Structures are given as structure tokens and as C-alpha cells.
C-alpha positions as CSV (number, residue, x, y, z in Angstrom):
1,E,0.0,22.7,8.9
2,Q,2.3,24.7,11.2
3,C,-0.5,25.5,13.6
4,G,-3.3,23.3,14.9
5,F,-5.7,22.2,12.2
6,G,-8.8,23.4,14.1
7,F,-7.3,26.8,14.5
8,C,-6.3,27.1,10.9
9,L,-9.8,26.3,9.9
10,F,-11.3,28.7,12.3
11,I,-8.9,31.5,11.4
12,L,-9.0,31.0,7.6
13,S,-12.8,31.1,7.7
14,R,-12.6,34.4,9.5
15,V,-9.9,35.8,7.2
16,L,-11.6,34.6,4.0
17,D,-15.1,35.4,5.3
18,L,-16.3,31.9,4.3
19,P,-18.1,29.3,6.5
20,P,-15.7,26.5,7.8
21,E,-17.6,23.8,6.0
22,N,-16.7,25.4,2.6
23,L,-13.0,25.1,3.6
24,I,-12.9,21.7,5.3
25,K,-13.0,19.8,2.0
26,S,-10.0,21.5,0.6
27,I,-8.1,21.4,3.9
28,S,-8.7,17.9,5.1
29,A,-6.7,16.5,2.2
30,V,-3.5,17.9,3.8
31,P,-2.1,15.1,5.9
32,I,-1.3,15.8,9.5
33,S,2.4,15.6,9.9
34,R,3.3,12.4,11.6
35,K,6.9,13.6,11.9
36,E,8.3,14.9,15.2
37,L,7.1,18.5,15.9
38,R,9.0,21.0,13.9
39,I,9.8,24.5,15.0
40,A,8.1,26.9,12.6
41,D,10.4,28.0,9.7
42,F,9.1,31.6,9.8
43,Q,8.5,34.0,12.6
44,L,6.0,36.8,12.7
45,S,5.6,40.0,14.5
46,V,2.1,40.4,15.8
47,D,0.8,43.7,14.5
48,S,-2.5,45.3,15.1
49,I,-5.6,43.4,13.9
50,L,-5.2,42.6,10.2
51,E,-6.8,44.9,7.6
52,N,-8.3,44.0,4.3
53,N,-9.5,40.7,5.5
54,N,-11.8,40.3,2.5
55,D,-9.2,41.1,-0.1
56,H,-9.0,37.5,-1.4
57,S,-6.4,38.3,-4.0
58,R,-3.7,38.8,-1.4
59,P,-1.0,36.1,-1.6
60,D,-0.1,36.1,2.0
61,I,-3.3,34.8,3.4
62,Q,-1.6,32.0,5.2
63,V,0.7,34.5,6.9
64,Q,-2.3,36.6,7.9
65,A,-4.1,33.5,9.2
66,M,-1.1,32.6,11.3
67,R,-0.9,36.0,12.8
68,L,-4.6,36.0,13.7
69,A,-4.2,32.6,15.2
70,E,-1.4,33.8,17.4
71,K,-3.7,36.6,18.6
72,T,-6.6,34.4,19.6
73,V,-4.6,31.5,21.1
74,L,-4.2,33.0,24.5
75,Q,-7.9,33.8,24.8
76,Q,-8.7,30.3,23.7
77,V,-6.4,28.7,26.2
78,I,-7.9,30.8,29.0
79,N,-11.5,30.3,27.9
80,D,-11.2,26.5,27.3
81,G,-9.3,25.8,30.5
82,S,-8.8,22.0,30.9
83,K,-10.6,21.4,27.6
84,Y,-8.1,23.4,25.5
85,G,-7.0,21.4,22.4
86,L,-9.8,18.9,22.9
87,K,-12.4,21.2,21.3
88,S,-10.4,21.2,18.1
89,E,-11.9,20.4,14.7
90,L,-9.7,17.3,14.7
91,F,-12.0,15.8,17.3
92,S,-15.3,17.2,16.0
93,G,-18.0,14.7,15.2
94,L,-16.1,12.1,17.3
95,P,-18.8,9.7,18.5
96,Q,-18.8,9.0,22.3
97,K,-17.8,5.5,22.9
98,K,-17.9,3.0,25.8
99,V,-14.3,2.0,26.5
100,V,-13.1,-0.6,29.0
101,V,-9.4,-0.5,30.0
102,E,-7.9,-3.4,32.0
103,F,-4.6,-2.5,33.6
104,S,-2.3,-3.1,36.5
105,S,-3.7,-6.5,37.5
106,P,-1.2,-7.8,40.1
107,N,-1.3,-11.3,41.7
108,V,-2.5,-11.5,45.3
109,A,0.4,-12.7,47.6
110,K,3.0,-12.5,44.8
111,K,5.4,-9.8,43.8
112,F,4.1,-6.5,42.4
113,H,6.9,-6.3,39.8
114,V,8.0,-3.5,37.4
115,G,5.7,-4.9,34.7
116,H,2.7,-4.3,36.9
117,L,4.0,-0.7,37.6
118,R,4.3,0.0,33.8
119,S,0.9,-1.5,33.2
120,T,-0.5,0.8,35.9
121,I,0.9,4.1,34.6
122,I,0.3,3.3,30.9
123,G,-3.3,2.1,31.5
124,N,-4.0,5.2,33.6
125,F,-2.7,7.4,30.8
126,I,-4.9,5.6,28.2
127,A,-8.0,5.9,30.4
128,N,-7.3,9.6,31.1
129,L,-6.9,10.3,27.4
130,K,-10.1,8.5,26.4
131,E,-12.0,10.2,29.2
132,A,-10.7,13.6,28.2
133,L,-11.9,13.0,24.6
134,G,-15.4,12.5,26.0
135,H,-15.7,8.7,26.0
136,Q,-17.3,6.7,28.9
137,V,-14.4,4.8,30.4
138,T,-14.5,1.9,32.9
139,R,-11.1,1.1,34.6
140,I,-10.8,-2.5,35.6
141,N,-8.1,-4.1,37.8
142,Y,-8.2,-7.8,37.0
143,L,-6.5,-9.4,40.0
144,G,-4.8,-12.8,40.0
145,D,-6.9,-13.9,43.0
146,W,-7.5,-17.6,42.2
147,G,-5.5,-20.7,41.4
148,M,-3.1,-23.1,43.0
149,Q,-1.3,-20.3,44.9
150,F,-4.4,-20.0,47.1
151,G,-4.1,-23.7,48.0
152,L,-0.5,-23.0,49.2
153,L,-1.6,-19.7,50.9
154,G,-4.5,-21.4,52.8
155,T,-2.2,-24.2,54.0
156,G,0.6,-21.8,54.7
157,F,-1.5,-19.4,56.7
158,Q,-2.7,-22.2,58.9
159,L,0.9,-23.1,59.6
160,F,2.8,-19.8,59.6
161,G,0.2,-17.1,59.6
162,Y,-0.5,-14.4,62.2
163,E,-3.8,-12.7,62.3
164,E,-2.5,-9.3,63.6
165,K,0.3,-9.2,60.9
166,L,-2.4,-10.0,58.3
167,Q,-4.5,-7.1,59.5
168,S,-1.7,-4.6,59.8
169,N,0.2,-5.3,56.6
170,P,-1.7,-7.9,54.5
171,L,0.3,-7.7,51.3
172,Q,3.6,-8.2,53.0
173,H,2.4,-10.9,55.3
174,L,0.7,-12.9,52.6
175,F,3.8,-12.7,50.5
176,E,6.0,-13.9,53.4
177,V,3.7,-16.8,54.1
178,Y,3.6,-17.7,50.4
179,V,7.4,-17.7,50.1
180,Q,7.8,-19.8,53.2
181,V,5.1,-22.4,52.3
182,N,6.6,-22.8,48.8
183,K,10.0,-23.5,50.3
184,E,8.5,-26.1,52.7
185,A,6.4,-27.7,50.1
186,T,9.4,-28.6,47.9
187,D,10.8,-30.8,50.8
188,D,7.6,-31.9,52.5
189,K,5.2,-33.8,50.3
190,N,2.4,-33.5,52.9
191,I,2.4,-29.8,52.7
192,A,2.1,-30.0,48.9
193,K,-0.7,-32.5,49.3
194,S,-2.7,-30.4,51.8
195,A,-2.2,-27.3,49.5
196,H,-3.8,-29.2,46.7
197,E,-6.6,-30.3,48.9
198,F,-7.2,-26.8,50.1
199,F,-7.5,-25.5,46.6
200,Q,-9.9,-28.3,45.7
201,R,-12.1,-27.3,48.7
202,L,-12.1,-23.7,47.3
203,E,-13.1,-25.0,43.8
204,L,-15.9,-27.0,45.4
205,G,-17.1,-24.0,47.3
206,D,-16.3,-25.1,50.9
207,T,-17.5,-22.3,53.1
208,Q,-14.6,-22.3,55.6
209,A,-11.9,-22.3,52.9
210,L,-13.8,-19.6,51.0
211,A,-14.1,-17.4,54.1
212,L,-10.3,-17.4,54.5
213,W,-9.8,-16.7,50.8
214,Q,-12.3,-13.9,51.0
215,K,-10.5,-12.3,53.9
216,F,-7.2,-12.5,52.1
217,R,-8.7,-10.8,49.0
218,D,-10.6,-8.1,50.9
219,L,-7.6,-7.1,53.0
220,S,-5.4,-7.1,49.9
221,V,-7.8,-4.9,47.8
222,G,-8.1,-2.4,50.7
223,E,-4.3,-2.1,50.8
224,Y,-4.1,-1.8,47.0
225,V,-6.7,1.0,47.0
226,R,-4.7,3.0,49.5
227,I,-1.4,2.5,47.6
228,Y,-2.9,3.3,44.2
229,K,-4.2,6.5,45.7
230,R,-0.7,7.6,46.4
231,L,0.0,6.9,42.7
232,G,-3.0,9.0,41.7
233,V,-4.7,6.0,40.2
234,H,-8.2,4.7,40.8
235,F,-10.3,1.8,39.5
236,D,-14.0,1.4,38.9
237,E,-13.9,-2.3,39.4
238,Y,-11.6,-4.8,41.2
239,S,-12.4,-7.9,39.2
240,G,-10.4,-11.0,39.3
241,E,-9.9,-14.5,38.0
242,S,-12.1,-15.8,40.9
243,F,-15.2,-14.2,39.4
244,Y,-15.0,-16.5,36.4
245,R,-14.5,-20.0,37.9
246,E,-18.1,-21.0,37.2
247,K,-18.4,-19.0,34.0
248,S,-15.3,-20.6,32.6
249,Q,-17.1,-24.0,32.8
250,E,-19.9,-22.4,30.6
251,V,-17.2,-21.3,28.1
252,L,-15.9,-24.9,28.0
253,K,-19.5,-26.2,27.3
254,L,-19.9,-23.6,24.5
255,L,-16.6,-24.5,22.9
256,D,-17.6,-28.1,23.1
257,S,-21.0,-27.5,21.5
258,K,-19.4,-25.7,18.6
259,G,-17.1,-28.7,18.0
260,L,-14.0,-26.6,18.9
261,L,-12.9,-28.6,22.0
262,Q,-10.4,-31.4,21.5
263,K,-9.3,-33.9,24.2
264,T,-5.6,-34.8,24.3
265,V,-4.1,-38.1,25.5
266,K,-3.1,-36.4,28.8
267,G,-6.7,-35.6,29.4
268,T,-6.5,-31.9,28.9
269,A,-8.7,-30.0,26.4
270,V,-7.4,-27.8,23.7
271,V,-8.6,-25.5,20.9
272,D,-6.8,-25.8,17.5
273,L,-6.6,-22.3,16.2
274,S,-5.0,-23.3,12.9
275,G,-7.6,-25.8,12.0
276,N,-4.9,-28.2,10.7
277,G,-3.3,-29.4,13.9
278,D,-0.3,-27.1,13.8
279,P,1.1,-27.6,17.4
280,S,2.2,-23.9,17.7
281,S,-1.4,-22.8,17.3
282,V,-3.0,-25.0,20.0
283,C,-4.3,-23.3,23.1
284,T,-5.0,-25.4,26.2
285,V,-8.3,-24.4,27.9
286,M,-8.8,-27.2,30.5
287,R,-6.6,-29.2,32.8
288,S,-6.9,-32.9,33.1
289,D,-8.8,-32.6,36.4
290,G,-11.4,-30.4,34.7
291,T,-10.3,-27.1,36.1
292,S,-10.0,-24.0,34.0
293,L,-6.9,-22.1,33.0
294,Y,-5.9,-18.5,32.6
295,A,-7.0,-18.4,28.9
296,T,-10.5,-19.9,29.7
297,R,-11.0,-17.3,32.4
298,D,-10.0,-14.5,30.0
299,L,-12.6,-15.7,27.6
300,A,-15.3,-15.8,30.3
301,A,-14.2,-12.3,31.5
302,A,-14.5,-10.8,28.0
303,I,-17.9,-12.3,27.4
304,D,-19.1,-11.1,30.8
305,R,-17.8,-7.6,30.2
306,M,-19.6,-7.4,26.9
307,D,-22.8,-8.3,28.6
308,K,-22.2,-5.9,31.4
309,Y,-20.8,-2.8,29.7
310,N,-21.6,-3.3,26.0
311,F,-18.3,-1.8,25.2
312,D,-17.2,-0.3,21.8
313,T,-13.5,-0.9,22.7
314,M,-11.8,-3.0,25.3
315,I,-8.0,-2.4,25.8
316,Y,-5.7,-4.8,27.7
317,V,-2.5,-3.2,28.9
318,T,0.1,-5.9,29.6
319,D,3.7,-6.6,28.7
320,K,4.6,-7.8,25.2
321,G,5.2,-11.4,26.4
322,Q,1.4,-11.8,26.5
323,K,1.0,-10.8,22.8
324,K,0.4,-14.4,21.7
325,H,-2.0,-15.1,24.6
326,F,-4.3,-12.2,23.6
327,Q,-4.1,-13.1,19.9
328,Q,-5.3,-16.5,20.8
329,V,-8.1,-15.3,23.1
330,F,-9.4,-12.8,20.5
331,Q,-9.3,-15.5,17.8
332,M,-11.2,-18.0,20.0
333,L,-13.9,-15.4,20.7
334,Q,-14.3,-15.0,16.9
335,M,-14.5,-18.8,16.4
336,M,-17.2,-18.9,19.1
337,G,-19.2,-16.5,17.0
338,Y,-18.5,-13.3,18.9
339,D,-18.0,-10.7,16.2
340,W,-17.3,-8.0,18.8
341,A,-13.9,-9.7,19.3
342,E,-12.5,-7.2,16.8
343,R,-13.2,-4.4,19.4
344,C,-10.7,-6.0,21.7
345,Q,-7.2,-4.6,21.6
346,H,-3.9,-5.5,23.3
347,V,-1.5,-2.6,24.1
348,P,1.8,-4.2,24.7
349,F,4.9,-2.7,26.4
350,G,8.5,-3.5,26.7
351,V,10.5,-4.8,29.7
352,V,12.3,-2.6,32.2
353,Q,15.5,-4.0,33.6
354,G,17.4,-3.1,36.7
355,M,14.8,-1.4,38.9
356,K,15.9,-2.0,42.5
357,T,15.0,-0.3,45.7
358,R,17.0,-0.2,49.0
359,R,15.2,-3.4,50.0
360,G,16.5,-5.1,46.8
361,N,14.4,-6.2,43.8
362,V,10.9,-4.7,43.6
363,T,8.5,-6.7,45.6
364,F,5.8,-4.2,46.6
365,L,4.6,-1.1,44.8
366,E,4.8,0.8,48.1
367,D,8.6,0.2,48.1
368,V,8.9,2.0,44.8
369,L,6.8,4.9,46.1
370,N,8.8,5.2,49.3
371,E,12.1,5.0,47.3
372,I,10.8,7.8,45.0
373,Q,9.8,10.0,48.0
374,S,13.1,9.5,50.0
375,R,15.3,10.1,47.0
376,M,13.4,13.3,46.0
377,L,13.4,14.6,49.6
378,Q,17.2,14.2,49.6
379,N,17.5,16.1,46.4
380,M,15.2,18.8,47.7
381,A,17.1,19.1,51.0
382,S,20.1,20.4,49.0
383,V,18.0,23.3,47.6
384,K,17.5,26.2,50.0
385,T,13.8,27.0,49.2
386,T,12.5,23.6,50.3
387,R,12.0,24.5,53.9
388,E,9.1,26.7,53.1
389,L,6.9,23.8,51.9
390,E,3.9,22.9,53.9
391,N,4.1,19.2,53.0
392,P,7.5,18.3,51.7
393,Q,6.7,14.6,51.6
394,E,3.7,15.0,49.4
395,T,5.6,17.4,47.1
396,A,8.6,15.0,46.9
397,E,6.3,12.2,46.0
398,R,4.5,14.1,43.2
399,V,7.8,15.4,41.7
400,G,9.3,12.0,42.0
401,L,6.4,10.3,40.3
402,A,6.5,12.9,37.5
403,A,10.2,11.9,37.1
404,L,9.4,8.2,36.9
405,I,6.5,8.7,34.5
406,I,8.3,10.9,32.1
407,Q,11.3,8.6,32.1
408,D,8.9,5.7,31.2
409,F,6.9,7.6,28.6
410,K,9.7,9.3,26.6
411,G,10.2,6.4,24.1
412,L,8.0,3.9,22.4
413,L,6.0,1.9,24.9
414,L,7.2,-1.3,23.1
415,S,10.9,-0.6,23.8
416,D,12.8,-2.3,26.6
417,Y,15.0,0.0,28.7
418,Q,17.5,-0.2,31.4
419,F,16.3,1.6,34.6
420,S,18.4,4.1,36.4
421,W,17.4,6.2,39.4
422,D,20.1,8.7,38.7
423,R,18.8,9.3,35.2
424,V,15.2,9.6,36.5
425,F,16.2,12.3,39.1
426,Q,18.7,14.4,37.2
427,S,17.6,18.0,37.6
428,R,18.8,19.1,34.2
429,G,17.6,18.0,30.8
430,D,14.4,16.4,29.7
431,T,13.0,15.0,32.9
432,G,9.8,15.1,34.9
433,V,11.6,17.2,37.6
434,F,12.1,19.9,34.9
435,L,8.4,19.9,34.0
436,Q,7.4,20.2,37.7
437,Y,10.0,22.9,38.3
438,T,8.7,24.9,35.2
439,H,5.1,24.6,36.5
440,A,6.0,25.7,40.0
441,R,8.1,28.6,38.7
442,L,5.2,29.9,36.4
443,H,2.8,29.5,39.3
444,S,4.9,31.7,41.6
445,L,5.1,34.3,38.8
446,E,1.3,34.5,38.8
447,E,1.3,34.7,42.6
448,T,3.8,37.5,42.6
449,F,2.3,39.7,39.9
450,G,-1.1,38.2,39.4
451,C,-4.2,40.2,40.2
452,G,-3.1,43.6,39.0
453,Y,-2.5,42.6,35.4
454,L,-4.9,39.9,34.6
455,N,-8.0,42.0,33.6
456,D,-7.1,43.3,30.2
457,F,-4.3,42.5,27.8
458,N,-3.1,43.4,24.3
459,T,-1.3,40.6,22.4
460,A,0.2,43.2,20.1
461,C,2.7,43.7,22.9
462,L,4.1,40.1,22.3
463,Q,6.4,40.9,19.4
464,E,9.6,39.1,20.5
465,P,10.7,35.9,18.8
466,Q,10.4,34.1,22.2
467,S,6.8,35.1,22.5
468,V,6.0,34.1,18.9
469,S,7.7,30.7,19.3
470,I,5.5,30.0,22.4
471,L,2.3,31.1,20.7
472,Q,3.0,28.9,17.7
473,H,3.8,26.0,20.0
474,L,0.6,26.5,22.0
475,L,-1.3,26.3,18.7
476,R,0.0,22.8,18.0
477,F,-1.4,21.2,21.2
478,D,-4.4,19.7,19.5
479,E,-2.3,18.0,16.8
480,V,-0.2,16.3,19.5
481,L,-3.3,15.2,21.4
482,Y,-4.7,13.8,18.1
483,R,-1.5,11.8,17.5
484,S,-1.6,10.3,20.9
485,S,-5.3,9.5,20.5
486,Q,-4.5,7.6,17.3
487,D,-1.6,5.4,18.5
488,L,-2.1,5.5,22.3
489,Q,1.6,6.5,22.7
490,P,2.2,9.2,25.4
491,R,5.6,10.2,23.9
492,H,4.0,12.8,21.6
493,I,2.6,14.7,24.6
494,V,5.9,14.2,26.6
495,S,8.0,15.7,23.8
496,Y,5.6,18.6,23.3
497,L,5.6,19.5,27.1
498,L,9.3,19.3,27.3
499,T,9.7,21.7,24.3
500,L,7.1,24.0,25.9
501,S,9.0,24.0,29.2
502,H,12.3,24.8,27.4
503,L,10.6,27.7,25.5
504,A,9.1,29.0,28.7
505,A,12.5,28.8,30.5
506,M,14.1,30.9,27.7
507,A,11.3,33.4,27.7
508,H,11.4,33.6,31.5
509,K,14.9,35.0,31.3
510,T,14.2,37.6,28.6
511,L,10.5,38.6,28.9
512,L,10.6,40.4,32.2
513,I,7.5,41.5,33.9
514,K,8.9,43.6,36.7
515,D,9.7,47.2,35.4
516,S,7.9,46.6,32.1
517,P,5.1,49.0,31.0
518,P,1.8,47.7,32.4
519,E,0.4,46.7,29.0
520,V,3.6,44.7,28.2
521,A,3.7,43.2,31.6
522,G,0.0,42.1,31.4
523,A,0.5,40.5,28.0
524,R,3.6,38.6,29.1
525,L,1.8,37.4,32.3
526,H,-1.0,36.1,30.1
527,L,1.5,34.3,27.9
528,F,3.1,32.6,30.9
529,R,-0.3,31.8,32.4
530,A,-1.4,30.1,29.2
531,V,1.9,28.1,29.2
532,R,1.2,26.9,32.7
533,S,-2.4,26.0,31.9
534,V,-1.4,23.9,28.9
535,L,1.5,22.3,30.8
536,A,-0.8,21.4,33.7
537,N,-3.4,19.9,31.2
538,G,-0.8,17.8,29.5
539,M,0.8,16.6,32.8
540,K,-2.6,15.6,34.2
541,L,-3.4,13.5,31.1
542,L,-0.1,11.7,31.7
543,G,-1.1,10.9,35.2
544,I,1.1,13.6,36.9
545,T,-0.2,16.0,39.6
546,P,1.4,19.4,39.0
547,V,3.0,21.0,42.0
548,C,2.8,24.8,42.7
549,R,5.9,25.0,44.9
550,M,9.1,23.0,45.1
């Protein structure tokens, strides 16, 4: 249990000279430790290849297996490359599934708040992890691109809009127009009335109104694509509530035909999920004027995606405030006779308080990225090596994003936390800056000593406790990936990478390469190269681009 399960199996089968399938029955009964990673309670010197492998009576077979595992791990890391840990027995026989992940999902012309940012980085991690495990993943951004806000926006743009501002900075201009028209509409009933009329024209398919709406949407999506790229995030589909305005009418008909739709005295239509009129279990699916609501559009979207992608799992990544909404949507799908509703899953996350940029509260994702970049550039300017960077802006952004992501992923996704820029960017301790620094340092080690040593190496040279701790930690990577794949929590991987970086930092001080005999230098270089490789793999899964200089 101290080393990765797959390795134990592979090594024990070699040591005992038995095929793995003979062992798997007796081993799989051992539960994978769900506790935080432990440091091994014994340390081993790595001697020459073990003798008497077939002497089954020896009591220290586990010790032998561990030693042999330590010997092969470096080769395994180098051979498997980005697939290291994913080829483990833990994942063998894992069927390839079709997975849909819906995440980010901001509202056009409204604030891109911290909740959207969390949804973006968490959804990206889940999609990366599922993809790494060999599943076929579709990433969907479900935009809030329909509804009364577009009535206001259409009216507002005719009053306060500027075409050139719209073209040069669509997200900001639409937001400004939206804020202004909202303010005017509270005092001026005519504006409120014409906003309502504009939205009705949209609902009825008026070509002029739709052309303006389409322009707002296209320009906004183009801008989102550019900004997500800075975050290192992409989507396969920019869907939106607008796609389902007709289909939600079909959903209402279907609910009605199954006898699930009830009219209220106000003229709205509801579905009673309790079956006994419990008011807390009633979900409104239609307004009194016959138009659809958020829940109706979510039902239509789920049905449409099942038709289109035939998914095995669909994951919605939103804040925990929407927990009840999704429970209701999944339950209504079941009541409509869609058994696949059980394949739908909501991954909720907690609330972040106190994230502000120099421009005040977070309104645009781009403000957050610019803030990250400028704060990190300031930090880097105080370090003398920064001047040699080819592209300090890009490096600052990548290191800063790592800092933000690690800060966000350290705890349980469900927990709320108070945001602090100072804590995100502290250079000491368990931060994303520390991970990037470790990666860059190991990279420069390879550049300095690289080519001469990397042909042949002898792991018997790695006898020091620091080496052994690293080898044992590398062996556990598959177990950590397995845990994250089970509960979709990134913190297991974060805590593993931080420990790996601390072990590497200690080893870097004591396991010198310069002035060591070539065989020792070569073995150490391979050890550091393996650490950098696993560190990079883990960072990329989390959505972090490793930097090679900083």
C-alpha cells in the first residue's frame, strides 16, 4: 500500500515469478488508503538487483518488492512520459466513456463574477482529468444569451450604443449599456415598456431584432474565446439558452401530455415534484405569458445533448447555490421517463469572498488576468534574474495563474473561502509560485548538465534517504490520480505536487551533480528529470502551463 497499486502488482509478480492475475485476487482486497498521503515508515538503500527472487520462503518479500519498484520507477516515468500513472492497474479495464462537461457559462452583458471564474478552472480540471483517463470529453460553455436582459440591451443599444465601441470592446460596451438602460428603466416607464416589446419581438423571431441580438452574441463569443485562451481553456461548443427557446415549448407539451403540468391561479405552470402538493417541491416551468424559464431550458438542453452526444456522464459545474435547481431538473427528467437522468451529475463549489481588482469588484475575466499579470511582474521585477526572460508578460501570467489555481484547489471545492492576493502570491510555502519555481529550477538543471549524462544510468547510485523518499513518492502518483478520478477533487493532486516539490527542494541542496562521479551525477540527473516530468504532468492536469524560466 506504500507504493502505487499497479507497481506493487507488477513488481510482486516479477519477484514471486507468478502472473499478475494470480495475485490480483489477493491484493484487491486491500483498500486504497483514503487518508492523506503518508511518508513511508521505512527507508531502504537500493542495492544491486535482488538475488534469490524465487525463494518464496523469504519473509521480506514486501521489502524486496519495494526495492525493485524503486529501481524501475525512473525508467517507467521516462518511458511513459505524459501517460505516467495513468497506465496503472488501478485504471486497467476502465471502459472509455462519453463525457459532457458544462462549465464557465457567463451571462452576456452581465458581470463575469468570481463564481464563473471558479466554474471555469474547476470544469477545465475535470475535463482534463477525464480526457487523460481516455474518455471522450465534450466541453460546453452554456451562455446566458437569452431572456429579458436582451430586451433591455436591444432598447439600450438603440439609445446609448456606439457601433465602434461595440466592435472594439464588446463585453465592456454591452455591460455599460446594460447598466445605463437598467438605471433609466427604473425612472422611465416607456423604456421598460419598449424593452419588453423588444424581447417579445425576439421571441416571435423578428428578423431585425434577431440580427442585432446575433451581433451582440457573436462579438461576445469572439471576445470570450480570446480571453479563455489566455486562461489556457477551450470549449468544443458555445451553446446557450437561446438554442432552446423552441425546444422548451416541446418540453412543456411533453410534461403536459404526461399529466405533470399544473396551472396556477397566476397563470404560470408548475411541476409538483413531491406528488402531494408540498410547496417547497414545486418547480415553475412556464411564465404566465407562456414563455419558458431557466429550468425549462435546462431540461430541453439535457434532452438535446443526449440526442446529440449519447453521453455516459454529464457533469454540471456551478456554485452550490444551484444544488436544488439541478436536483429538480434531474428529478423532472426521471418523471418524464428519461432513465439516463441518473447519468447527470452536479459538481458544486463554495463561494469566494473578497476578490477585488484595481478597478474594484470583479466585472470582467480580463480584469482578473491583467491583475494577476501586473502583480506577478512586480514580484518578478524584484528578483534579479527576471531580465533574461524573452517574454516576461507571458511568464508572469502563467506563474500568476498557477498561484490562483493552487490557492483555489487546495481545499475541498465545496468550502467557501476569503480571497487574498497577498496569500496567492507569497513566494514561500505551499503556493503555485513554488511549484512553478521548482519546475523552472529543475529545467535549468537539465539544461546545464543535460546531454552528457542522460544516456545510461545506474539507480544503485541513489542510496541517500532524500533519493529514496523521492522514488517512493513518485511511486504513489497513480494512487493520487485514482483518488481525484473517484471524487473529482483536485486537492489530492495539489497536495501530492507540493510534497514532491518540497522533497525536490531538499534533494537539490544535498544531491549535487557538479563534482560528483559521472555515474552518480547521471543517476541524480535522472531522478530530477523524473520529478520534473511528473510535476509537469500534474500541473497540466490542473490547468497550469509549466514555465521553464522565471
